PyMOL Python script that loads the backbone (N, CA, C, O; Angstrom):
from pymol import cmd

cmd.read_pdbstr("""\
ATOM      1  N   PRO A   1     -13.325-121.821  84.658  1.00  0.00           N
ATOM      2  CA  PRO A   1     -12.838-122.654  85.746  1.00  0.00           C
ATOM      3  C   PRO A   1     -13.968-123.193  86.606  1.00  0.00           C
ATOM      4  O   PRO A   1     -14.647-124.133  86.193  1.00  0.00           O
ATOM      5  N   ASP A   2     -14.192-122.633  87.782  1.00  0.00           N
ATOM      6  CA  ASP A   2     -15.207-123.173  88.682  1.00  0.00           C
ATOM      7  C   ASP A   2     -16.440-122.283  88.717  1.00  0.00           C
ATOM      8  O   ASP A   2     -16.983-122.018  89.789  1.00  0.00           O
ATOM      9  N   MET A   3     -16.878-121.830  87.576  1.00  0.00           N
ATOM     10  CA  MET A   3     -18.051-120.967  87.525  1.00  0.00           C
ATOM     11  C   MET A   3     -19.272-121.770  87.138  1.00  0.00           C
ATOM     12  O   MET A   3     -19.231-122.638  86.266  1.00  0.00           O
ATOM     13  N   GLY A   4     -20.359-121.452  87.815  1.00  0.00           N
ATOM     14  CA  GLY A   4     -21.614-122.080  87.472  1.00  0.00           C
ATOM     15  C   GLY A   4     -22.378-121.209  86.484  1.00  0.00           C
ATOM     16  O   GLY A   4     -21.854-120.215  85.979  1.00  0.00           O
ATOM     17  N   GLU A   5     -23.611-121.590  86.218  1.00  0.00           N
ATOM     18  CA  GLU A   5     -24.436-120.863  85.258  1.00  0.00           C
ATOM     19  C   GLU A   5     -24.676-119.418  85.699  1.00  0.00           C
ATOM     20  O   GLU A   5     -24.588-118.496  84.887  1.00  0.00           O
ATOM     21  N   GLU A   6     -24.978-119.223  86.977  1.00  0.00           N
ATOM     22  CA  GLU A   6     -25.270-117.870  87.467  1.00  0.00           C
ATOM     23  C   GLU A   6     -24.044-116.954  87.344  1.00  0.00           C
ATOM     24  O   GLU A   6     -24.162-115.818  86.885  1.00  0.00           O
ATOM     25  N   GLU A   7     -22.878-117.447  87.751  1.00  0.00           N
ATOM     26  CA  GLU A   7     -21.651-116.643  87.646  1.00  0.00           C
ATOM     27  C   GLU A   7     -21.317-116.333  86.190  1.00  0.00           C
ATOM     28  O   GLU A   7     -20.830-115.249  85.869  1.00  0.00           O
ATOM     29  N   THR A   8     -21.581-117.286  85.328  1.00  0.00           N
ATOM     30  CA  THR A   8     -21.328-117.075  83.900  1.00  0.00           C
ATOM     31  C   THR A   8     -22.229-115.981  83.351  1.00  0.00           C
ATOM     32  O   THR A   8     -21.777-115.121  82.595  1.00  0.00           O
ATOM     33  N   GLU A   9     -23.500-116.010  83.729  1.00  0.00           N
ATOM     34  CA  GLU A   9     -24.441-114.974  83.280  1.00  0.00           C
ATOM     35  C   GLU A   9     -24.027-113.596  83.784  1.00  0.00           C
ATOM     36  O   GLU A   9     -24.120-112.614  83.047  1.00  0.00           O
ATOM     37  N   VAL A  10     -23.571-113.514  85.031  1.00  0.00           N
ATOM     38  CA  VAL A  10     -23.114-112.240  85.600  1.00  0.00           C
ATOM     39  C   VAL A  10     -21.890-111.735  84.825  1.00  0.00           C
ATOM     40  O   VAL A  10     -21.800-110.547  84.514  1.00  0.00           O
ATOM     41  N   ALA A  11     -20.964-112.621  84.519  1.00  0.00           N
ATOM     42  CA  ALA A  11     -19.759-112.238  83.776  1.00  0.00           C
ATOM     43  C   ALA A  11     -20.110-111.755  82.375  1.00  0.00           C
ATOM     44  O   ALA A  11     -19.532-110.780  81.896  1.00  0.00           O
ATOM     45  N   ILE A  12     -21.040-112.418  81.720  1.00  0.00           N
ATOM     46  CA  ILE A  12     -21.468-112.012  80.380  1.00  0.00           C
ATOM     47  C   ILE A  12     -22.131-110.642  80.429  1.00  0.00           C
ATOM     48  O   ILE A  12     -21.863-109.794  79.578  1.00  0.00           O
ATOM     49  N   ALA A  13     -22.993-110.418  81.415  1.00  0.00           N
ATOM     50  CA  ALA A  13     -23.658-109.116  81.552  1.00  0.00           C
ATOM     51  C   ALA A  13     -22.646-108.014  81.818  1.00  0.00           C
ATOM     52  O   ALA A  13     -22.764-106.922  81.261  1.00  0.00           O
ATOM     53  N   ALA A  14     -21.657-108.279  82.655  1.00  0.00           N
ATOM     54  CA  ALA A  14     -20.624-107.278  82.950  1.00  0.00           C
ATOM     55  C   ALA A  14     -19.814-106.952  81.703  1.00  0.00           C
ATOM     56  O   ALA A  14     -19.503-105.789  81.449  1.00  0.00           O
ATOM     57  N   ALA A  15     -19.473-107.968  80.932  1.00  0.00           N
ATOM     58  CA  ALA A  15     -18.718-107.740  79.697  1.00  0.00           C
ATOM     59  C   ALA A  15     -19.550-106.937  78.701  1.00  0.00           C
ATOM     60  O   ALA A  15     -19.024-106.050  78.029  1.00  0.00           O
ATOM     61  N   ASN A  16     -20.835-107.237  78.601  1.00  0.00           N
ATOM     62  CA  ASN A  16     -21.711-106.505  77.694  1.00  0.00           C
ATOM     63  C   ASN A  16     -21.829-105.040  78.115  1.00  0.00           C
ATOM     64  O   ASN A  16     -21.780-104.147  77.269  1.00  0.00           O
ATOM     65  N   ASN A  17     -21.983-104.790  79.414  1.00  0.00           N
ATOM     66  CA  ASN A  17     -22.071-103.418  79.909  1.00  0.00           C
ATOM     67  C   ASN A  17     -20.780-102.648  79.648  1.00  0.00           C
ATOM     68  O   ASN A  17     -20.816-101.479  79.264  1.00  0.00           O
ATOM     69  N   ALA A  18     -19.644-103.302  79.857  1.00  0.00           N
ATOM     70  CA  ALA A  18     -18.356-102.655  79.601  1.00  0.00           C
ATOM     71  C   ALA A  18     -18.222-102.314  78.122  1.00  0.00           C
ATOM     72  O   ALA A  18     -17.742-101.238  77.766  1.00  0.00           O
ATOM     73  N   PHE A  19     -18.650-103.242  77.258  1.00  0.00           N
ATOM     74  CA  PHE A  19     -18.582-102.979  75.822  1.00  0.00           C
ATOM     75  C   PHE A  19     -19.460-101.794  75.438  1.00  0.00           C
ATOM     76  O   PHE A  19     -19.027-100.915  74.693  1.00  0.00           O
ATOM     77  N   GLU A  20     -20.674-101.766  75.938  1.00  0.00           N
ATOM     78  CA  GLU A  20     -21.584-100.665  75.607  1.00  0.00           C
ATOM     79  C   GLU A  20     -21.003 -99.330  76.051  1.00  0.00           C
ATOM     80  O   GLU A  20     -21.069 -98.346  75.314  1.00  0.00           O
ATOM     81  N   SER A  21     -20.443 -99.293  77.240  1.00  0.00           N
ATOM     82  CA  SER A  21     -19.838 -98.072  77.758  1.00  0.00           C
ATOM     83  C   SER A  21     -18.662 -97.647  76.883  1.00  0.00           C
ATOM     84  O   SER A  21     -18.519 -96.470  76.551  1.00  0.00           O
ATOM     85  N   TRP A  22     -17.833 -98.599  76.517  1.00  0.00           N
ATOM     86  CA  TRP A  22     -16.661 -98.322  75.682  1.00  0.00           C
ATOM     87  C   TRP A  22     -17.099 -97.890  74.281  1.00  0.00           C
ATOM     88  O   TRP A  22     -16.594 -96.910  73.734  1.00  0.00           O
ATOM     89  N   CYS A  23     -18.024 -98.619  73.725  1.00  0.00           N
ATOM     90  CA  CYS A  23     -18.453 -98.376  72.347  1.00  0.00           C
ATOM     91  C   CYS A  23     -19.126 -97.025  72.185  1.00  0.00           C
ATOM     92  O   CYS A  23     -18.783 -96.262  71.283  1.00  0.00           O
ATOM     93  N   TRP A  24     -20.072 -96.729  73.045  1.00  0.00           N
ATOM     94  CA  TRP A  24     -20.855 -95.506  72.895  1.00  0.00           C
ATOM     95  C   TRP A  24     -20.346 -94.369  73.776  1.00  0.00           C
ATOM     96  O   TRP A  24     -20.731 -93.216  73.584  1.00  0.00           O
ATOM     97  N   GLY A  25     -19.478 -94.689  74.746  1.00  0.00           N
ATOM     98  CA  GLY A  25     -19.025 -93.671  75.681  1.00  0.00           C
ATOM     99  C   GLY A  25     -17.700 -93.019  75.317  1.00  0.00           C
ATOM    100  O   GLY A  25     -17.280 -92.059  75.964  1.00  0.00           O
ATOM    101  N   THR A  26     -17.041 -93.533  74.289  1.00  0.00           N
ATOM    102  CA  THR A  26     -15.765 -92.952  73.875  1.00  0.00           C
ATOM    103  C   THR A  26     -15.780 -92.700  72.377  1.00  0.00           C
ATOM    104  O   THR A  26     -16.350 -93.471  71.605  1.00  0.00           O
ATOM    105  N   SER A  27     -15.154 -91.621  71.988  1.00  0.00           N
ATOM    106  CA  SER A  27     -15.085 -91.302  70.560  1.00  0.00           C
ATOM    107  C   SER A  27     -14.000 -92.143  69.888  1.00  0.00           C
ATOM    108  O   SER A  27     -13.155 -92.742  70.555  1.00  0.00           O
ATOM    109  N   ALA A  28     -14.040 -92.176  68.579  1.00  0.00           N
ATOM    110  CA  ALA A  28     -13.022 -92.904  67.823  1.00  0.00           C
ATOM    111  C   ALA A  28     -11.638 -92.320  68.117  1.00  0.00           C
ATOM    112  O   ALA A  28     -10.663 -93.065  68.210  1.00  0.00           O
ATOM    113  N   ARG A  29     -11.546 -91.028  68.261  1.00  0.00           N
ATOM    114  CA  ARG A  29     -10.261 -90.386  68.555  1.00  0.00           C
ATOM    115  C   ARG A  29      -9.747 -90.785  69.942  1.00  0.00           C
ATOM    116  O   ARG A  29      -8.549 -91.011  70.119  1.00  0.00           O
ATOM    117  N   GLU A  30     -10.649 -90.871  70.922  1.00  0.00           N
ATOM    118  CA  GLU A  30     -10.247 -91.306  72.267  1.00  0.00           C
ATOM    119  C   GLU A  30      -9.750 -92.751  72.247  1.00  0.00           C
ATOM    120  O   GLU A  30      -8.735 -93.075  72.865  1.00  0.00           O
ATOM    121  N   ARG A  31     -10.465 -93.604  71.539  1.00  0.00           N
ATOM    122  CA  ARG A  31     -10.042 -95.003  71.438  1.00  0.00           C
ATOM    123  C   ARG A  31      -8.694 -95.096  70.741  1.00  0.00           C
ATOM    124  O   ARG A  31      -7.858 -95.926  71.097  1.00  0.00           O
ATOM    125  N   SER A  32      -8.488 -94.242  69.747  1.00  0.00           N
ATOM    126  CA  SER A  32      -7.215 -94.201  69.044  1.00  0.00           C
ATOM    127  C   SER A  32      -6.077 -93.831  69.989  1.00  0.00           C
ATOM    128  O   SER A  32      -5.011 -94.446  69.954  1.00  0.00           O
ATOM    129  N   ARG A  33      -6.302 -92.831  70.832  1.00  0.00           N
ATOM    130  CA  ARG A  33      -5.274 -92.416  71.795  1.00  0.00           C
ATOM    131  C   ARG A  33      -4.976 -93.536  72.793  1.00  0.00           C
ATOM    132  O   ARG A  33      -3.823 -93.745  73.172  1.00  0.00           O
ATOM    133  N   PHE A  34      -6.013 -94.250  73.215  1.00  0.00           N
ATOM    134  CA  PHE A  34      -5.822 -95.373  74.126  1.00  0.00           C
ATOM    135  C   PHE A  34      -4.939 -96.437  73.480  1.00  0.00           C
ATOM    136  O   PHE A  34      -3.996 -96.928  74.101  1.00  0.00           O
ATOM    137  N   LEU A  35      -5.243 -96.790  72.242  1.00  0.00           N
ATOM    138  CA  LEU A  35      -4.454 -97.795  71.534  1.00  0.00           C
ATOM    139  C   LEU A  35      -3.015 -97.325  71.336  1.00  0.00           C
ATOM    140  O   LEU A  35      -2.083 -98.124  71.419  1.00  0.00           O
ATOM    141  N   ARG A  36      -2.837 -96.043  71.078  1.00  0.00           N
ATOM    142  CA  ARG A  36      -1.491 -95.494  70.893  1.00  0.00           C
ATOM    143  C   ARG A  36      -0.683 -95.616  72.193  1.00  0.00           C
ATOM    144  O   ARG A  36       0.492 -95.985  72.166  1.00  0.00           O
ATOM    145  N   ARG A  37      -1.319 -95.306  73.323  1.00  0.00           N
ATOM    146  CA  ARG A  37      -0.626 -95.444  74.617  1.00  0.00           C
ATOM    147  C   ARG A  37      -0.276 -96.916  74.893  1.00  0.00           C
ATOM    148  O   ARG A  37       0.789 -97.219  75.432  1.00  0.00           O
ATOM    149  N   TRP A  38      -1.179 -97.816  74.518  1.00  0.00           N
ATOM    150  CA  TRP A  38      -0.924 -99.251  74.688  1.00  0.00           C
ATOM    151  C   TRP A  38       0.270 -99.668  73.830  1.00  0.00           C
ATOM    152  O   TRP A  38       1.156-100.387  74.294  1.00  0.00           O
ATOM    153  N   PHE A  39       0.287 -99.211  72.575  1.00  0.00           N
ATOM    154  CA  PHE A  39       1.405 -99.489  71.666  1.00  0.00           C
ATOM    155  C   PHE A  39       2.720 -99.022  72.289  1.00  0.00           C
ATOM    156  O   PHE A  39       3.704 -99.762  72.303  1.00  0.00           O
ATOM    157  N   GLU A  40       2.733 -97.794  72.804  1.00  0.00           N
ATOM    158  CA  GLU A  40       3.950 -97.244  73.403  1.00  0.00           C
ATOM    159  C   GLU A  40       4.359 -98.024  74.650  1.00  0.00           C
ATOM    160  O   GLU A  40       5.549 -98.229  74.892  1.00  0.00           O
ATOM    161  N   ALA A  41       3.380 -98.459  75.441  1.00  0.00           N
ATOM    162  CA  ALA A  41       3.676 -99.248  76.642  1.00  0.00           C
ATOM    163  C   ALA A  41       4.312-100.584  76.268  1.00  0.00           C
ATOM    164  O   ALA A  41       5.251-101.031  76.926  1.00  0.00           O
ATOM    165  N   VAL A  42       3.806-101.218  75.220  1.00  0.00           N
ATOM    166  CA  VAL A  42       4.388-102.491  74.768  1.00  0.00           C
ATOM    167  C   VAL A  42       5.821-102.267  74.317  1.00  0.00           C
ATOM    168  O   VAL A  42       6.718-103.019  74.696  1.00  0.00           O
ATOM    169  N   LEU A  43       6.042-101.230  73.507  1.00  0.00           N
ATOM    170  CA  LEU A  43       7.406-100.969  73.037  1.00  0.00           C
ATOM    171  C   LEU A  43       8.341-100.657  74.206  1.00  0.00           C
ATOM    172  O   LEU A  43       9.494-101.088  74.215  1.00  0.00           O
ATOM    173  N   ASN A  44       7.843 -99.910  75.189  1.00  0.00           N
ATOM    174  CA  ASN A  44       8.669 -99.581  76.354  1.00  0.00           C
ATOM    175  C   ASN A  44       8.969-100.800  77.214  1.00  0.00           C
ATOM    176  O   ASN A  44       9.887-100.772  78.034  1.00  0.00           O
ATOM    177  N   SER A  45       8.209-101.861  77.034  1.00  0.00           N
ATOM    178  CA  SER A  45       8.389-103.097  77.807  1.00  0.00           C
ATOM    179  C   SER A  45       8.913-104.237  76.943  1.00  0.00           C
ATOM    180  O   SER A  45       8.812-105.405  77.320  1.00  0.00           O
ATOM    181  N   THR A  46       9.464-103.902  75.805  1.00  0.00           N
ATOM    182  CA  THR A  46       9.904-104.930  74.865  1.00  0.00           C
ATOM    183  C   THR A  46      10.827-105.952  75.521  1.00  0.00           C
ATOM    184  O   THR A  46      10.632-107.157  75.364  1.00  0.00           O
ATOM    185  N   GLU A  47      11.814-105.482  76.243  1.00  0.00           N
ATOM    186  CA  GLU A  47      12.785-106.409  76.827  1.00  0.00           C
ATOM    187  C   GLU A  47      12.131-107.352  77.830  1.00  0.00           C
ATOM    188  O   GLU A  47      12.378-108.558  77.810  1.00  0.00           O
ATOM    189  N   GLU A  48      11.295-106.799  78.706  1.00  0.00           N
ATOM    190  CA  GLU A  48      10.632-107.637  79.707  1.00  0.00           C
ATOM    191  C   GLU A  48       9.695-108.648  79.054  1.00  0.00           C
ATOM    192  O   GLU A  48       9.659-109.815  79.443  1.00  0.00           O
ATOM    193  N   LEU A  49       8.940-108.192  78.064  1.00  0.00           N
ATOM    194  CA  LEU A  49       8.018-109.099  77.373  1.00  0.00           C
ATOM    195  C   LEU A  49       8.783-110.171  76.605  1.00  0.00           C
ATOM    196  O   LEU A  49       8.373-111.332  76.583  1.00  0.00           O
ATOM    197  N   ALA A  50       9.881-109.791  75.981  1.00  0.00           N
ATOM    198  CA  ALA A  50      10.686-110.763  75.231  1.00  0.00           C
ATOM    199  C   ALA A  50      11.287-111.799  76.174  1.00  0.00           C
ATOM    200  O   ALA A  50      11.323-112.985  75.847  1.00  0.00           O
ATOM    201  N   GLN A  51      11.759-111.367  77.338  1.00  0.00           N
ATOM    202  CA  GLN A  51      12.315-112.318  78.297  1.00  0.00           C
ATOM    203  C   GLN A  51      11.239-113.292  78.779  1.00  0.00           C
ATOM    204  O   GLN A  51      11.483-114.492  78.899  1.00  0.00           O
ATOM    205  N   LEU A  52      10.058-112.762  79.050  1.00  0.00           N
ATOM    206  CA  LEU A  52       8.949-113.620  79.478  1.00  0.00           C
ATOM    207  C   LEU A  52       8.603-114.635  78.391  1.00  0.00           C
ATOM    208  O   LEU A  52       8.414-115.819  78.672  1.00  0.00           O
ATOM    209  N   MET A  53       8.523-114.166  77.162  1.00  0.00           N
ATOM    210  CA  MET A  53       8.201-115.053  76.048  1.00  0.00           C
ATOM    211  C   MET A  53       9.278-116.131  75.893  1.00  0.00           C
ATOM    212  O   MET A  53       8.980-117.299  75.643  1.00  0.00           O
ATOM    213  N   SER A  54      10.506-115.718  76.045  1.00  0.00           N
ATOM    214  CA  SER A  54      11.609-116.667  75.922  1.00  0.00           C
ATOM    215  C   SER A  54      11.540-117.728  77.020  1.00  0.00           C
ATOM    216  O   SER A  54      11.738-118.914  76.755  1.00  0.00           O
ATOM    217  N   LEU A  55      11.257-117.300  78.255  1.00  0.00           N
ATOM    218  CA  LEU A  55      11.155-118.249  79.361  1.00  0.00           C
ATOM    219  C   LEU A  55       9.973-119.193  79.195  1.00  0.00           C
ATOM    220  O   LEU A  55      10.088-120.387  79.472  1.00  0.00           O
ATOM    221  N   GLU A  56       8.841-118.670  78.745  1.00  0.00           N
ATOM    222  CA  GLU A  56       7.637-119.498  78.622  1.00  0.00           C
ATOM    223  C   GLU A  56       7.684-120.435  77.426  1.00  0.00           C
ATOM    224  O   GLU A  56       7.222-121.573  77.502  1.00  0.00           O
ATOM    225  N   CYS A  57       8.241-119.953  76.326  1.00  0.00           N
ATOM    226  CA  CYS A  57       8.148-120.712  75.073  1.00  0.00           C
ATOM    227  C   CYS A  57       9.481-121.285  74.602  1.00  0.00           C
ATOM    228  O   CYS A  57       9.514-122.102  73.682  1.00  0.00           O
ATOM    229  N   GLY A  58      10.574-120.863  75.223  1.00  0.00           N
ATOM    230  CA  GLY A  58      11.874-121.324  74.766  1.00  0.00           C
ATOM    231  C   GLY A  58      12.331-120.643  73.495  1.00  0.00           C
ATOM    232  O   GLY A  58      13.267-121.103  72.840  1.00  0.00           O
ATOM    233  N   LYS A  59      11.683-119.561  73.147  1.00  0.00           N
ATOM    234  CA  LYS A  59      12.017-118.825  71.935  1.00  0.00           C
ATOM    235  C   LYS A  59      13.327-118.069  72.155  1.00  0.00           C
ATOM    236  O   LYS A  59      13.529-117.508  73.232  1.00  0.00           O
ATOM    237  N   PRO A  60      14.221-118.038  71.166  1.00  0.00           N
ATOM    238  CA  PRO A  60      15.439-117.239  71.305  1.00  0.00           C
ATOM    239  C   PRO A  60      15.075-115.772  71.582  1.00  0.00           C
ATOM    240  O   PRO A  60      14.100-115.249  71.043  1.00  0.00           O
ATOM    241  N   LEU A  61      15.872-115.128  72.425  1.00  0.00           N
ATOM    242  CA  LEU A  61      15.557-113.774  72.874  1.00  0.00           C
ATOM    243  C   LEU A  61      15.446-112.783  71.714  1.00  0.00           C
ATOM    244  O   LEU A  61      14.545-111.943  71.704  1.00  0.00           O
ATOM    245  N   ALA A  62      16.332-112.872  70.761  1.00  0.00           N
ATOM    246  CA  ALA A  62      16.269-111.945  69.620  1.00  0.00           C
ATOM    247  C   ALA A  62      14.966-112.122  68.841  1.00  0.00           C
ATOM    248  O   ALA A  62      14.353-111.149  68.401  1.00  0.00           O
ATOM    249  N   GLU A  63      14.561-113.369  68.680  1.00  0.00           N
ATOM    250  CA  GLU A  63      13.311-113.663  67.981  1.00  0.00           C
ATOM    251  C   GLU A  63      12.108-113.160  68.777  1.00  0.00           C
ATOM    252  O   GLU A  63      11.147-112.649  68.202  1.00  0.00           O
ATOM    253  N   ALA A  64      12.164-113.307  70.090  1.00  0.00           N
ATOM    254  CA  ALA A  64      11.079-112.845  70.950  1.00  0.00           C
ATOM    255  C   ALA A  64      10.963-111.323  70.892  1.00  0.00           C
ATOM    256  O   ALA A  64       9.853-110.793  70.844  1.00  0.00           O
ATOM    257  N   ARG A  65      12.092-110.617  70.894  1.00  0.00           N
ATOM    258  CA  ARG A  65      12.059-109.154  70.774  1.00  0.00           C
ATOM    259  C   ARG A  65      11.377-108.741  69.478  1.00  0.00           C
ATOM    260  O   ARG A  65      10.531-107.847  69.469  1.00  0.00           O
ATOM    261  N   ALA A  66      11.746-109.392  68.395  1.00  0.00           N
ATOM    262  CA  ALA A  66      11.157-109.066  67.097  1.00  0.00           C
ATOM    263  C   ALA A  66       9.659-109.331  67.101  1.00  0.00           C
ATOM    264  O   ALA A  66       8.894-108.575  66.502  1.00  0.00           O
ATOM    265  N   GLU A  67       9.237-110.394  67.768  1.00  0.00           N
ATOM    266  CA  GLU A  67       7.817-110.724  67.816  1.00  0.00           C
ATOM    267  C   GLU A  67       7.028-109.698  68.629  1.00  0.00           C
ATOM    268  O   GLU A  67       5.894-109.369  68.280  1.00  0.00           O
ATOM    269  N   VAL A  68       7.622-109.191  69.707  1.00  0.00           N
ATOM    270  CA  VAL A  68       6.962-108.150  70.503  1.00  0.00           C
ATOM    271  C   VAL A  68       6.754-106.907  69.646  1.00  0.00           C
ATOM    272  O   VAL A  68       5.665-106.333  69.634  1.00  0.00           O
ATOM    273  N   VAL A  69       7.786-106.496  68.937  1.00  0.00           N
ATOM    274  CA  VAL A  69       7.680-105.306  68.090  1.00  0.00           C
ATOM    275  C   VAL A  69       6.670-105.539  66.972  1.00  0.00           C
ATOM    276  O   VAL A  69       5.889-104.645  66.646  1.00  0.00           O
ATOM    277  N   TYR A  70       6.682-106.723  66.388  1.00  0.00           N
ATOM    278  CA  TYR A  70       5.725-107.051  65.332  1.00  0.00           C
ATOM    279  C   TYR A  70       4.294-106.993  65.860  1.00  0.00           C
ATOM    280  O   TYR A  70       3.416-106.405  65.228  1.00  0.00           O
ATOM    281  N   GLY A  71       4.068-107.601  67.014  1.00  0.00           N
ATOM    282  CA  GLY A  71       2.730-107.581  67.613  1.00  0.00           C
ATOM    283  C   GLY A  71       2.284-106.157  67.926  1.00  0.00           C
ATOM    284  O   GLY A  71       1.124-105.804  67.715  1.00  0.00           O
ATOM    285  N   ALA A  72       3.207-105.344  68.429  1.00  0.00           N
ATOM    286  CA  ALA A  72       2.883-103.948  68.753  1.00  0.00           C
ATOM    287  C   ALA A  72       2.499-103.167  67.504  1.00  0.00           C
ATOM    288  O   ALA A  72       1.719-102.218  67.581  1.00  0.00           O
ATOM    289  N   SER A  73       3.036-103.557  66.364  1.00  0.00           N
ATOM    290  CA  SER A  73       2.727-102.824  65.132  1.00  0.00           C
ATOM    291  C   SER A  73       1.237-102.889  64.794  1.00  0.00           C
ATOM    292  O   SER A  73       0.711-101.986  64.143  1.00  0.00           O
ATOM    293  N   PHE A  74       0.560-103.942  65.226  1.00  0.00           N
ATOM    294  CA  PHE A  74      -0.882-104.029  64.988  1.00  0.00           C
ATOM    295  C   PHE A  74      -1.621-102.996  65.830  1.00  0.00           C
ATOM    296  O   PHE A  74      -2.586-102.390  65.367  1.00  0.00           O
ATOM    297  N   LEU A  75      -1.168-102.795  67.072  1.00  0.00           N
ATOM    298  CA  LEU A  75      -1.767-101.755  67.909  1.00  0.00           C
ATOM    299  C   LEU A  75      -1.578-100.388  67.269  1.00  0.00           C
ATOM    300  O   LEU A  75      -2.494 -99.566  67.252  1.00  0.00           O
ATOM    301  N   GLU A  76      -0.383-100.154  66.744  1.00  0.00           N
ATOM    302  CA  GLU A  76      -0.108 -98.873  66.097  1.00  0.00           C
ATOM    303  C   GLU A  76      -1.011 -98.673  64.883  1.00  0.00           C
ATOM    304  O   GLU A  76      -1.562 -97.590  64.681  1.00  0.00           O
ATOM    305  N   TRP A  77      -1.158 -99.714  64.085  1.00  0.00           N
ATOM    306  CA  TRP A  77      -1.979 -99.607  62.875  1.00  0.00           C
ATOM    307  C   TRP A  77      -3.418 -99.269  63.236  1.00  0.00           C
ATOM    308  O   TRP A  77      -4.018 -98.366  62.654  1.00  0.00           O
ATOM    309  N   PHE A  78      -3.973-100.008  64.211  1.00  0.00           N
ATOM    310  CA  PHE A  78      -5.359 -99.742  64.600  1.00  0.00           C
ATOM    311  C   PHE A  78      -5.502 -98.376  65.245  1.00  0.00           C
ATOM    312  O   PHE A  78      -6.527 -97.717  65.070  1.00  0.00           O
ATOM    313  N   ALA A  79      -4.494 -97.942  65.987  1.00  0.00           N
ATOM    314  CA  ALA A  79      -4.535 -96.596  66.583  1.00  0.00           C
ATOM    315  C   ALA A  79      -4.595 -95.537  65.494  1.00  0.00           C
ATOM    316  O   ALA A  79      -5.307 -94.542  65.631  1.00  0.00           O
ATOM    317  N   GLU A  80      -3.862 -95.743  64.427  1.00  0.00           N
ATOM    318  CA  GLU A  80      -3.854 -94.770  63.337  1.00  0.00           C
ATOM    319  C   GLU A  80      -5.123 -94.822  62.501  1.00  0.00           C
ATOM    320  O   GLU A  80      -5.522 -93.818  61.912  1.00  0.00           O
ATOM    321  N   GLU A  81      -5.745 -95.964  62.449  1.00  0.00           N
ATOM    322  CA  GLU A  81      -6.995 -96.099  61.713  1.00  0.00           C
ATOM    323  C   GLU A  81      -8.185 -95.607  62.508  1.00  0.00           C
ATOM    324  O   GLU A  81      -9.202 -95.235  61.924  1.00  0.00           O
ATOM    325  N   GLY A  82      -8.082 -95.597  63.831  1.00  0.00           N
ATOM    326  CA  GLY A  82      -9.185 -95.240  64.713  1.00  0.00           C
ATOM    327  C   GLY A  82      -9.903 -93.948  64.366  1.00  0.00           C
ATOM    328  O   GLY A  82     -11.130 -93.946  64.266  1.00  0.00           O
ATOM    329  N   PRO A  83      -9.185 -92.853  64.180  1.00  0.00           N
ATOM    330  CA  PRO A  83      -9.873 -91.592  63.874  1.00  0.00           C
ATOM    331  C   PRO A  83     -10.633 -91.627  62.549  1.00  0.00           C
ATOM    332  O   PRO A  83     -11.506 -90.793  62.309  1.00  0.00           O
ATOM    333  N   ARG A  84     -10.306 -92.581  61.701  1.00  0.00           N
ATOM    334  CA  ARG A  84     -10.976 -92.676  60.397  1.00  0.00           C
ATOM    335  C   ARG A  84     -12.121 -93.682  60.422  1.00  0.00           C
ATOM    336  O   ARG A  84     -12.602 -94.105  59.370  1.00  0.00           O
ATOM    337  N   ALA A  85     -12.557 -94.064  61.619  1.00  0.00           N
ATOM    338  CA  ALA A  85     -13.611 -95.071  61.732  1.00  0.00           C
ATOM    339  C   ALA A  85     -14.892 -94.602  61.024  1.00  0.00           C
ATOM    340  O   ALA A  85     -15.369 -93.489  61.241  1.00  0.00           O
ATOM    341  N   VAL A  86     -15.410 -95.451  60.204  1.00  0.00           N
ATOM    342  CA  VAL A  86     -16.673 -95.169  59.509  1.00  0.00           C
ATOM    343  C   VAL A  86     -17.544 -96.412  59.566  1.00  0.00           C
ATOM    344  O   VAL A  86     -17.050 -97.529  59.720  1.00  0.00           O
ATOM    345  N   GLY A  87     -18.841 -96.204  59.439  1.00  0.00           N
ATOM    346  CA  GLY A  87     -19.750 -97.318  59.367  1.00  0.00           C
ATOM    347  C   GLY A  87     -20.224 -97.843  60.673  1.00  0.00           C
ATOM    348  O   GLY A  87     -21.004 -98.795  60.709  1.00  0.00           O
TER     349      GLY A  87
END
""", "prot")
cmd.dss("prot")
cmd.show_as("cartoon", "prot")
cmd.util.cbc("prot")
cmd.orient("prot")
């Protein structure tokens, strides 16, 4: 939006620091648990998210609910793969 070069550099540095902390400061199992909690939060908010999607996009509510659950399935998959991280 209204960011200049200096603000952009500060934002990039902050994002890099956050990534380094996340990457090296948490184990694969911890990241997996975080993703699992996120997955559960999305599922627990399915109705609210589906209503929002329907209002924003005009998508039928049943279709929006299915899309929320489908999207959440990716969080679940990555959460389950997390402890097996290699490389």
